C-alpha positions, 0 to 999 in steps of 0.5 A, a space after each residue: 461237017 454237014 450239021 448245025 451246031 446248036 450248043 457249045 460249052 467250055 468244059 475241062 479245057 475243051 468244048 462240049 458241043 451239040 449238033 442237029 442234022 438231017 438223017 437220010 437213014 432215019 428219015 428225020 432230024 437227029 441231034 448228037 453230042 460231041 465232046 472235044 478235049 483240049 488236045 483237039 485244038 492241036 491235033 486230031 484225037 481218037 473217038 469213043 462213041 457212047 450209046 445210051 440206054 432206054 428212054 435216054 437222049 444224047 444228053 443223059 451221058 453228057 450231063 450225068 456221067 462226068 466223062 469229060 474230065 477223063 476224056 480231057 485227061 486222056 485226049 479222047 473225043 466223046 461222040 454220043 448219038 440219040 437213042 432213036 429217031 424222033 419227030 412228027 410222024 415217027 411211031 412210038 409204042 402203041 401202049 405208051 411204054 418207055 421200053 419200046 419205040 421213041 427213046 428205045 431204038 435198040 440199035 437194030 435195023 427194023 424190018 417190020 412195018 411201021 418201024 422199018 421206015 425210020 427205026 434203022 439205028 444200026 445203020 445210023 450208028 455204024 454208017 451215017 453218023 461216022 461218015 458225017 463226023 469224019 469231016 470234022 478235022 479234030 477227029 481221027 476216025 482211024 482210031 475208034 472205040 465204043 461203049 454204052 449203058 444198058 440198051 446202049 451196052 447191048 448196042 456197043 457190044 453188037 456193033 463192035 462184034 459185027 464190024 471187025 477192024 473198026 474198033 480198038 476196044 469195046 466196053 459196057 455198063 449193065 448191058 442187055 447181054 442176051 436180048 433174044 431171051 429177056 422181056 425187053 429184048 423180046 418185045 423190041 426184037 419181036 416188033 422191030 424184026 418180026 417173029 422169026 428168032 433167027 433174025 434176032 441172032 444178028 443183034 444178040 451179043 451172047 450169040 455173036 461172041 462165038 462167031 466173032 472173027 476178031 478178038 478185041 478187048 472187052 470190059 463189062 461192069 455190072 452192079 450186083 444190086 441192079 434190079 434188072 440183073 437177073 431177068 433183063 441183063 443176064 451177064 452170065 450168058 455173055 460170060 459163058 459165051 466168052 469162055 466157050 469162044 476163048 474171047 478176051 472178056 473182062 466182066 466185073 461184078 461191082 458190089 452194091 451198085 445199081 443200074 443208074 448213072 451214079 454207077 456209071 459215073 463211079 467207073 467211067 474214068 476206068 473205062 476211058 483209061 481202058 480205051 485210051 490204052 488201046 486207042 493210043 497203044 
């Protein structure tokens, strides 16, 4: 694997590792995290890719979710990329906000300047990073699933829906379900993709669901005390799209839970068990 290991810590019998590599797609150095469960010392294991949310790096999930315990029990590797390109010369939000630019790549391929030179997170997550880690002998890239939180939940859903045959299952926590019709998504898509809203549809899970050529299991958890629920996340749009398309979506509204990583940590074990069922089924 053509990446430099920059961290390695023993964790639940396996190893939590961190790597840096040069990304041709994004035009900068990138960092990603990889958890190898104890089973990886004996055989290649399936991979669950995790996409994080606004303002996060690869480390938020690694440090806060407590996922390694469950990944070790199930024999699943966890791959966590960063959320955007970073480094000198990478443009951020001109307004200095946290909801666009650095840490907020939205898992799209930008077409508008100055973002198009670096912000190609869709290609990075779908093509460059999987090809890089496929060289690791402990990873079975024929068995992949994907998950994510908030902006990363949007990313996980759209990546899975646009790549039939790639993933065994997909799940999300508090996903931005209809980014074409919420302030976060309108800001990001307007800047990255331009004013033509027809170009936005390629990255909107609520619109992609009805066009999907493949039916894979989908699990979504959403807290009903999430302050972003009504305006930014809009899970009812995803539910309606699934009902119209007869798509196998399981959407669970969790009473009293908010948008944070304590919510994610509460249910991450159930999500990993959900993916294990399909990765090992």
